[in-house]
N, CA, C and O atoms as a printed pandas DataFrame, in Angstrom:
     atom_number atom_name residue_name chain_id  residue_number  x_coord  y_coord  z_coord
0              1         N          MET        A               1 -212.806  -15.688 -109.290
1              2        CA          MET        A               1 -214.099  -16.289 -109.532
2              3         C          MET        A               1 -214.782  -16.610 -108.202
3              4         O          MET        A               1 -215.987  -16.389 -108.084
4              5         N          ALA        A               2 -214.087  -17.107 -107.224
5              6        CA          ALA        A               2 -214.687  -17.440 -105.935
6              7         C          ALA        A               2 -215.206  -16.198 -105.239
7              8         O          ALA        A               2 -216.250  -16.253 -104.588
8              9         N          ALA        A               3 -214.506  -15.077 -105.359
9             10        CA          ALA        A               3 -214.964  -13.829 -104.738
10            11         C          ALA        A               3 -216.264  -13.364 -105.383
11            12         O          ALA        A               3 -217.152  -12.880 -104.682
12            13         N          ALA        A               4 -216.396  -13.499 -106.688
13            14        CA          ALA        A               4 -217.625  -13.104 -107.380
14            15         C          ALA        A               4 -218.791  -13.987 -106.946
15            16         O          ALA        A               4 -219.906  -13.499 -106.762
16            17         N          THR        A               5 -218.538  -15.265 -106.784
17            18        CA          THR        A               5 -219.582  -16.181 -106.338
18            19         C          THR        A               5 -220.008  -15.855 -104.916
19            20         O          THR        A               5 -221.202  -15.871 -104.615
20            21         N          ALA        A               6 -219.071  -15.564 -104.046
21            22        CA          ALA        A               6 -219.391  -15.206 -102.663
22            23         C          ALA        A               6 -220.194  -13.915 -102.620
23            24         O          ALA        A               6 -221.120  -13.787 -101.819
24            25         N          ALA        A               7 -219.849  -12.960 -103.473
25            26        CA          ALA        A               7 -220.586  -11.695 -103.509
26            27         C          ALA        A               7 -222.018  -11.924 -103.977
27            28         O          ALA        A               7 -222.941  -11.279 -103.479
28            29         N          ALA        A               8 -222.209  -12.823 -104.915
29            30        CA          ALA        A               8 -223.564  -13.120 -105.400
30            31         C          ALA        A               8 -224.412  -13.736 -104.297
31            32         O          ALA        A               8 -225.592  -13.409 -104.174
32            33         N          PHE        A               9 -223.829  -14.623 -103.491
33            34        CA          PHE        A               9 -224.582  -15.247 -102.418
34            35         C          PHE        A               9 -224.857  -14.288 -101.273
35            36         O          PHE        A               9 -225.749  -14.539 -100.463
36            37         N          ALA        A              10 -224.106  -13.187 -101.188
37            38        CA          ALA        A              10 -224.330  -12.197 -100.146
38            39         C          ALA        A              10 -225.574  -11.363 -100.432
39            40         O          ALA        A              10 -226.110  -10.729  -99.523
40            41         N          LYS        A              11 -226.034  -11.352 -101.659
41            42        CA          LYS        A              11 -227.226  -10.598 -102.025
42            43         C          LYS        A              11 -228.472  -11.331 -101.541
43            44         O          LYS        A              11 -228.463  -12.548 -101.355
44            45         N          ALA        A              12 -229.544  -10.566 -101.342
45            46        CA          ALA        A              12 -230.797  -11.129 -100.851
46            47         C          ALA        A              12 -231.493  -11.934 -101.937
47            48         O          ALA        A              12 -231.380  -11.629 -103.124
48            49         N          MET        A              13 -232.204  -12.952 -101.521
49            50        CA          MET        A              13 -233.005  -13.727 -102.461
50            51         C          MET        A              13 -234.214  -12.896 -102.875
51            52         O          MET        A              13 -234.862  -12.299 -102.016
52            53         N          PRO        A              14 -234.534  -12.842 -104.150
53            54        CA          PRO        A              14 -235.685  -12.063 -104.602
54            55         C          PRO        A              14 -237.004  -12.770 -104.309
55            56         O          PRO        A              14 -237.060  -13.990 -104.153
56            57         N          ASN        A              15 -238.033  -11.989 -104.240
57            58        CA          ASN        A              15 -239.405  -12.493 -104.130
58            59         C          ASN        A              15 -239.634  -13.360 -102.894
59            60         O          ASN        A              15 -240.443  -14.287 -102.934
60            61         N          THR        A              16 -238.935  -13.069 -101.800
61            62        CA          THR        A              16 -239.116  -13.856 -100.584
62            63         C          THR        A              16 -240.092  -13.215  -99.610
63            64         O          THR        A              16 -240.599  -13.891  -98.715
64            65         N          HIS        A              17 -240.362  -11.936  -99.764
65            66        CA          HIS        A              17 -241.302  -11.235  -98.898
66            67         C          HIS        A              17 -242.493  -10.780  -99.730
67            68         O          HIS        A              17 -242.376  -10.602 -100.942
68            69         N          ARG        A              18 -243.597  -10.598  -99.104
69            70        CA          ARG        A              18 -244.775  -10.099  -99.801
70            71         C          ARG        A              18 -244.883   -8.590  -99.686
71            72         O          ARG        A              18 -245.512   -7.954 -100.532
72            73         N          VAL        A              19 -244.276   -7.992  -98.642
73            74        CA          VAL        A              19 -244.329   -6.546  -98.451
74            75         C          VAL        A              19 -242.917   -6.035  -98.178
75            76         O          VAL        A              19 -242.193   -6.579  -97.344
76            77         N          TYR        A              20 -242.543   -4.979  -98.898
77            78        CA          TYR        A              20 -241.237   -4.343  -98.707
78            79         C          TYR        A              20 -241.477   -2.884  -98.341
79            80         O          TYR        A              20 -242.257   -2.195  -99.000
80            81         N          GLU        A              21 -240.811   -2.416  -97.299
81            82        CA          GLU        A              21 -240.879   -1.014  -96.917
82            83         C          GLU        A              21 -239.680   -0.293  -97.522
83            84         O          GLU        A              21 -238.543   -0.745  -97.387
84            85         N          VAL        A              22 -239.940    0.827  -98.188
85            86        CA          VAL        A              22 -238.877    1.608  -98.811
86            87         C          VAL        A              22 -238.970    3.051  -98.332
87            88         O          VAL        A              22 -240.031    3.514  -97.912
88            89         N          LYS        A              23 -237.854    3.747  -98.402
89            90        CA          LYS        A              23 -237.785    5.152  -97.989
90            91         C          LYS        A              23 -237.594    6.028  -99.211
91            92         O          LYS        A              23 -237.209    5.545 -100.276
92            93         N          ARG        A              24 -237.863    7.310  -99.059
93            94        CA          ARG        A              24 -237.695    8.248 -100.176
94            95         C          ARG        A              24 -236.257    8.238 -100.695
95            96         O          ARG        A              24 -236.026    8.473 -101.881
96            97         N          ALA        A              25 -235.299    7.971  -99.824
97            98        CA          ALA        A              25 -233.897    7.900 -100.249
98            99         C          ALA        A              25 -233.664    6.737 -101.212
99           100         O          ALA        A              25 -232.676    6.735 -101.947
100          101         N          ASP        A              26 -234.563    5.746 -101.217
101          102        CA          ASP        A              26 -234.441    4.577 -102.083
102          103         C          ASP        A              26 -235.048    4.791 -103.473
103          104         O          ASP        A              26 -234.902    3.939 -104.348
104          105         N          LEU        A              27 -235.723    5.915 -103.678
105          106        CA          LEU        A              27 -236.397    6.167 -104.959
106          107         C          LEU        A              27 -235.394    6.407 -106.070
107          108         O          LEU        A              27 -234.334    6.970 -105.795
108          109         N          PRO        A              28 -235.654    6.025 -107.276
109          110        CA          PRO        A              28 -236.828    5.290 -107.743
110          111         C          PRO        A              28 -236.761    3.824 -107.319
111          112         O          PRO        A              28 -235.679    3.248 -107.205
112          113         N          VAL        A              29 -237.912    3.239 -107.090
113          114        CA          VAL        A              29 -238.010    1.861 -106.613
114          115         C          VAL        A              29 -238.204    0.931 -107.799
115          116         O          VAL        A              29 -239.021    1.181 -108.685
116          117         N          SER        A              30 -237.432   -0.145 -107.790
117          118        CA          SER        A              30 -237.604   -1.168 -108.815
118          119         C          SER        A              30 -237.751   -2.523 -108.144
119          120         O          SER        A              30 -237.270   -2.736 -107.031
120          121         N          CYS        A              31 -238.406   -3.412 -108.818
121          122        CA          CYS        A              31 -238.517   -4.792 -108.347
122          123         C          CYS        A              31 -237.879   -5.660 -109.425
123          124         O          CYS        A              31 -238.248   -5.549 -110.594
124          125         N          PRO        A              32 -236.950   -6.503 -109.071
125          126        CA          PRO        A              32 -236.375   -6.713 -107.749
126          127         C          PRO        A              32 -235.513   -5.531 -107.315
127          128         O          PRO        A              32 -235.004   -4.770 -108.137
128          129         N          LEU        A              33 -235.366   -5.404 -105.993
129          130        CA          LEU        A              33 -234.563   -4.319 -105.428
130          131         C          LEU        A              33 -233.081   -4.510 -105.783
131          132         O          LEU        A              33 -232.655   -5.625 -106.084
132          133         N          PRO        A              34 -232.294   -3.419 -105.748
133          134        CA          PRO        A              34 -230.875   -3.509 -106.139
134          135         C          PRO        A              34 -230.048   -4.499 -105.324
135          136         O          PRO        A              34 -229.061   -5.030 -105.833
136          137         N          ASP        A              35 -230.424   -4.762 -104.074
137          138        CA          ASP        A              35 -229.627   -5.688 -103.266
138          139         C          ASP        A              35 -230.082   -7.139 -103.401
139          140         O          ASP        A              35 -229.653   -7.997 -102.629
140          141         N          MET        A              36 -230.944   -7.418 -104.373
141          142        CA          MET        A              36 -231.411   -8.777 -104.624
142          143         C          MET        A              36 -230.694   -9.374 -105.826
143          144         O          MET        A              36 -230.287   -8.663 -106.745
144          145         N          MET        A              37 -230.548  -10.693 -105.802
145          146        CA          MET        A              37 -230.021  -11.388 -106.968
146          147         C          MET        A              37 -231.077  -11.304 -108.062
147          148         O          MET        A              37 -232.262  -11.506 -107.794
148          149         N          VAL        A              38 -230.669  -11.014 -109.268
149          150        CA          VAL        A              38 -231.644  -10.895 -110.347
150          151         C          VAL        A              38 -231.586  -12.040 -111.356
151          152         O          VAL        A              38 -232.460  -12.139 -112.216
152          153         N          TRP        A              39 -230.597  -12.886 -111.272
153          154        CA          TRP        A              39 -230.463  -13.945 -112.264
154          155         C          TRP        A              39 -231.609  -14.946 -112.195
155          156         O          TRP        A              39 -231.912  -15.597 -113.195
156          157         N          ASN        A              40 -232.255  -15.084 -111.037
157          158        CA          ASN        A              40 -233.341  -16.060 -110.914
158          159         C          ASN        A              40 -234.669  -15.381 -110.589
159          160         O          ASN        A              40 -235.562  -15.994 -110.002
160          161         N          SER        A              41 -234.788  -14.128 -110.969
161          162        CA          SER        A              41 -236.013  -13.388 -110.712
162          163         C          SER        A              41 -236.637  -12.966 -112.034
163          164         O          SER        A              41 -236.277  -13.473 -113.096
164          165         N          HIS        A              42 -237.557  -12.049 -111.955
165          166        CA          HIS        A              42 -238.205  -11.542 -113.163
166          167         C          HIS        A              42 -237.470  -10.312 -113.678
167          168         O          HIS        A              42 -236.572   -9.813 -113.000
168          169         N          PRO        A              43 -237.827   -9.808 -114.860
169          170        CA          PRO        A              43 -237.178   -8.591 -115.370
170          171         C          PRO        A              43 -237.398   -7.407 -114.428
171          172         O          PRO        A              43 -238.419   -7.328 -113.744
172          173         N          LYS        A              44 -236.442   -6.501 -114.401
173          174        CA          LYS        A              44 -236.553   -5.327 -113.541
174          175         C          LYS        A              44 -237.676   -4.432 -114.045
175          176         O          LYS        A              44 -237.781   -4.162 -115.241
176          177         N          VAL        A              45 -238.513   -3.976 -113.120
177          178        CA          VAL        A              45 -239.592   -3.061 -113.437
178          179         C          VAL        A              45 -239.580   -1.938 -112.400
179          180         O          VAL        A              45 -239.480   -2.195 -111.200
180          181         N          TYR        A              46 -239.682   -0.692 -112.869
181          182        CA          TYR        A              46 -239.744    0.445 -111.954
182          183         C          TYR        A              46 -241.185    0.675 -111.542
183          184         O          TYR        A              46 -242.095    0.624 -112.369
184          185         N          LEU        A              47 -241.384    0.930 -110.255
185          186        CA          LEU        A              47 -242.727    1.048 -109.694
186          187         C          LEU        A              47 -243.055    2.503 -109.358
187          188         O          LEU        A              47 -242.248    3.179 -108.722
188          189         N          PRO        A              48 -244.224    2.995 -109.774
189          190        CA          PRO        A              48 -244.634    4.372 -109.497
190          191         C          PRO        A              48 -245.216    4.507 -108.092
191          192         O          PRO        A              48 -246.435    4.515 -107.921
192          193         N          ILE        A              49 -244.358    4.611 -107.102
193          194        CA          ILE        A              49 -244.783    4.626 -105.705
194          195         C          ILE        A              49 -244.951    6.040 -105.148
195          196         O          ILE        A              49 -245.597    6.221 -104.115
196          197         N          GLU        A              50 -244.384    7.035 -105.812
197          198        CA          GLU        A              50 -244.361    8.395 -105.268
198          199         C          GLU        A              50 -245.759    8.991 -105.074
199          200         O          GLU        A              50 -245.994    9.663 -104.070
200          201         N          ALA        A              51 -246.678    8.769 -105.990
201          202        CA          ALA        A              51 -247.990    9.414 -105.950
202          203         C          ALA        A              51 -248.881    8.908 -104.817
203          204         O          ALA        A              51 -249.530    9.707 -104.140
204          205         N          THR        A              52 -248.921    7.606 -104.605
205          206        CA          THR        A              52 -249.855    7.035 -103.622
206          207         C          THR        A              52 -249.182    6.495 -102.373
207          208         O          THR        A              52 -249.848    6.255 -101.366
208          209         N          GLY        A              53 -247.858    6.300 -102.424
209          210        CA          GLY        A              53 -247.150    5.743 -101.275
210          211         C          GLY        A              53 -247.132    4.232 -101.247
211          212         O          GLY        A              53 -246.614    3.629 -100.306
212          213         N          LYS        A              54 -247.701    3.606 -102.286
213          214        CA          LYS        A              54 -247.652    2.146 -102.362
214          215         C          LYS        A              54 -247.726    1.724 -103.818
215          216         O          LYS        A              54 -248.236    2.451 -104.670
216          217         N          ALA        A              55 -247.203    0.529 -104.085
217          218        CA          ALA        A              55 -247.203   -0.016 -105.443
218          219         C          ALA        A              55 -247.113   -1.530 -105.361
219          220         O          ALA        A              55 -246.610   -2.077 -104.380
220          221         N          LYS        A              56 -247.599   -2.202 -106.388
221          222        CA          LYS        A              56 -247.546   -3.664 -106.472
222          223         C          LYS        A              56 -246.782   -4.046 -107.731
223          224         O          LYS        A              56 -247.027   -3.506 -108.810
224          225         N          CYS        A              57 -245.859   -4.979 -107.579
225          226        CA          CYS        A              57 -245.094   -5.459 -108.721
226          227         C          CYS        A              57 -246.015   -6.280 -109.623
227          228         O          CYS        A              57 -246.679   -7.205 -109.157
228          229         N          PRO        A              58 -246.055   -5.941 -110.917
229          230        CA          PRO        A              58 -246.922   -6.697 -111.822
230          231         C          PRO        A              58 -246.424   -8.116 -112.118
231          232         O          PRO        A              58 -247.187   -8.947 -112.611
232          233         N          TYR        A              59 -245.158   -8.396 -111.823
233          234        CA          TYR        A              59 -244.613   -9.725 -112.077
234          235         C          TYR        A              59 -244.808  -10.681 -110.909
235          236         O          TYR        A              59 -245.367  -11.764 -111.079
236          237         N          CYS        A              60 -244.349  -10.287 -109.725
237          238        CA          CYS        A              60 -244.374  -11.216 -108.593
238          239         C          CYS        A              60 -245.441  -10.896 -107.563
239          240         O          CYS        A              60 -245.679  -11.693 -106.656
240          241         N          GLY        A              61 -246.092   -9.738 -107.686
241          242        CA          GLY        A              61 -247.165   -9.372 -106.767
242          243         C          GLY        A              61 -246.703   -8.804 -105.443
243          244         O          GLY        A              61 -247.525   -8.575 -104.555
244          245         N          ALA        A              62 -245.406   -8.569 -105.285
245          246        CA          ALA        A              62 -244.904   -7.996 -104.033
246          247         C          ALA        A              62 -245.432   -6.566 -103.875
247          248         O          ALA        A              62 -245.507   -5.801 -104.837
248          249         N          ASP        A              63 -245.793   -6.231 -102.643
249          250        CA          ASP        A              63 -246.263   -4.882 -102.340
250          251         C          ASP        A              63 -245.115   -4.054 -101.785
251          252         O          ASP        A              63 -244.330   -4.526 -100.963
252          253         N          TYR        A              64 -245.031   -2.808 -102.249
253          254        CA          TYR        A              64 -244.024   -1.862 -101.782
254          255         C          TYR        A              64 -244.733   -0.705 -101.128
255          256         O          TYR        A              64 -245.691   -0.162 -101.679
256          257         N          VAL        A              65 -244.259   -0.315  -99.927
257          258        CA          VAL        A              65 -244.877    0.756  -99.155
258          259         C          VAL        A              65 -243.822    1.792  -98.829
259          260         O          VAL        A              65 -242.737    1.463  -98.349
260          261         N          LEU        A              66 -244.150    3.052  -99.096
261          262        CA          LEU        A              66 -243.254    4.169  -98.773
262          263         C          LEU        A              66 -243.454    4.512  -97.304
263          264         O          LEU        A              66 -244.571    4.824  -96.893
264          265         N          VAL        A              67 -242.398    4.461  -96.509
265          266        CA          VAL        A              67 -242.544    4.629  -95.061
266          267         C          VAL        A              67 -242.120    6.004  -94.535
267          268         O          VAL        A              67 -242.259    6.246  -93.336
268          269         N          ASP        A              68 -241.619    6.899  -95.354
269          270        CA          ASP        A              68 -241.290    8.232  -94.839
270          271         C          ASP        A              68 -241.690    9.312  -95.812
271          272         O          ASP        A              68 -241.487   10.495  -95.539
């Protein structure tokens, strides 16, 4: 149980940044990102970033930018 708790705290806090840079290797992009804790965030939503190179999360308003 302690190892699981430590692993949870090792994950990033969700919704702490307003802009996230992602790479094509990270596609498909979802908010919150896979390395974020999701228990205290909003439901996972996939963002259509491929067409324009940017997307905004409809839940938290975070902006995602494709950098490569």
